C-alpha positions in Angstrom: 6.3 15.5 -6.4 3.0 14.5 -4.8 2.5 12.4 -1.8 1.7 9.7 -4.4 5.4 9.6 -5.0 6.7 9.4 -1.5 7.7 6.0 -1.3 10.0 6.2 -4.3 11.3 9.4 -3.2 12.1 8.8 -0.5 13.8 5.3 -1.5 15.7 7.0 -4.1 17.0 9.5 -1.5 18.2 6.4 0.9 20.1 4.8 -2.3 21.9 8.2 -2.3 22.3 8.5 1.4 24.0 4.6 1.3 26.4 5.5 -1.6 27.9 7.6 1.2 29.0 10.7 -1.2 25.6 12.9 -1.6 25.1 14.1 2.1 25.2 14.1 5.3 22.3 12.7 6.6 22.1 9.4 7.7 18.6 8.1 7.2 16.0 9.7 4.8 13.2 11.4 7.2 9.7 10.3 6.7 7.1 12.1 4.4 5.4 14.3 6.9 9.2 16.3 7.2 10.4 16.0 4.0 7.3 17.2 2.5 7.7 20.3 5.1 11.0 21.2 5.0 11.2 21.7 0.9 9.1 24.4 -1.3 6.0 23.0 -2.7 6.5 25.3 -5.9 10.2 23.8 -6.9 9.8 20.0 -6.5 9.6 17.6 -9.4 9.9 14.3 -9.9 11.2 12.8 -13.3 9.1 9.3 -14.4 9.1 6.8 -16.8 7.2 7.0 -19.8 4.0 5.2 -18.2 4.2 7.5 -15.3 4.6 4.9 -12.8 8.1 4.5 -11.8 10.2 7.3 -10.3 13.5 8.1 -11.9 14.6 10.8 -10.2 13.7 13.8 -8.4 15.1 17.5 -7.0 13.5 19.7 -4.3 14.6 23.0 -2.9 14.6 24.6 1.2 15.2 28.0 2.0 18.4 29.0 3.3 17.1 31.6 5.5 13.5 32.8 6.8 15.0 36.4 6.7 13.4 38.9 4.2 16.6 39.6 2.3 17.2 35.8 1.6 13.7 35.5 0.1 15.1 34.5 -3.4 17.7 32.0 -2.3 16.9 28.3 -1.9 19.7 25.2 -1.5 18.7 22.2 -3.7 19.1 18.4 -3.4 18.9 16.6 -6.9 18.8 12.7 -6.5 18.6 10.1 -9.4 17.8 6.3 -8.9 20.8 4.5 -9.1 19.3 2.7 -12.4 18.3 5.8 -14.2 21.7 7.5 -13.9 23.5 8.4 -17.3 20.2 8.8 -18.9 20.1 12.7 -19.1 17.7 12.5 -15.9 19.5 15.1 -13.3 20.1 17.3 -16.3 16.4 17.6 -17.0 15.3 18.0 -13.6 17.9 20.5 -12.8 16.9 22.8 -16.3 12.8 22.4 -15.2 14.1 23.1 -11.7 15.9 26.6 -13.0 13.1 27.7 -15.1 10.8 26.8 -12.0 12.4 29.1 -9.9 13.0 32.1 -12.2 9.4 31.8 -12.8 8.8 31.7 -8.9 11.4 34.9 -8.5 14.5 32.6 -6.9 17.8 35.0 -8.0 20.0 32.2 -6.1 20.3 28.6 -6.2 22.9 27.0 -3.8 24.1 23.8 -3.4 27.0 21.8 -1.1 28.8 18.8 -3.2 31.4 16.7 -1.4 34.1 17.2 -4.0 34.0 13.3 -4.7 30.9 13.3 -6.4 32.6 14.1 -9.7 29.4 14.0 -11.5 27.2 15.9 -9.7 29.9 18.9 -10.0 30.0 18.2 -13.2 26.4 18.3 -14.3 25.9 21.6 -11.7 28.6 23.0 -13.9 27.2 22.5 -17.0 23.9 24.2 -15.7 25.7 27.6 -14.7 26.9 26.9 -11.5 29.9 28.3 -10.5 32.2 26.9 -7.3 32.1 29.5 -4.5 34.6 27.9 -2.5 35.2 24.2 -0.8 34.2 24.4 3.3 36.7 22.3 4.6 36.3 19.9 7.1 32.9 21.2 7.7 31.5 17.9 9.2 31.8 14.4 10.5 30.4 11.8 8.2 31.0 8.1 8.4 34.1 8.6 11.4 35.6 11.0 9.0 35.8 14.8 8.5 34.4 15.3 5.2 34.8 18.7 2.6 31.5 20.3 0.6 32.3 22.5 -2.2 30.0 25.5 -2.4 28.3 26.0 -5.6 25.4 29.1 -6.7 23.4 29.4 -9.6 22.5 33.9 -10.2 19.8 34.6 -12.1 20.0 36.9 -14.9 16.8 38.1 -14.3 16.3 41.6 -12.1 13.9 41.2 -10.0 
């Protein structure tokens, strides 16, 4: 993922936000804030065969600046509505896992709304396990929402 992808990445993010079951966010940030918050080594885009159209993206943020959590990240994956059901999210998640494994990341976590059954199934297929449900963790569009916390642990001994 590079700045040349910014407009499409943020449009895909906003589409996910608008659908209502992807994030507590209400508006995609500008590129400088988005770029600064995500780890450069672990953010990827999937493009069409010509490389012009972004079909989806995945990126990670640190969960903490504390040294003990240096190998723990939280990630997000978003796919353009017209590209769903074509394996884009699975391919992105597989490539992301390979990237994080190579980069010394031992835990990938994500919080997913329980209503987002497609994302929950995707993550289970990729080896994530449910840690638990954080009930009424935040208000979203005027109502309390639960979040299912998932994680994937590396088999490597870092």
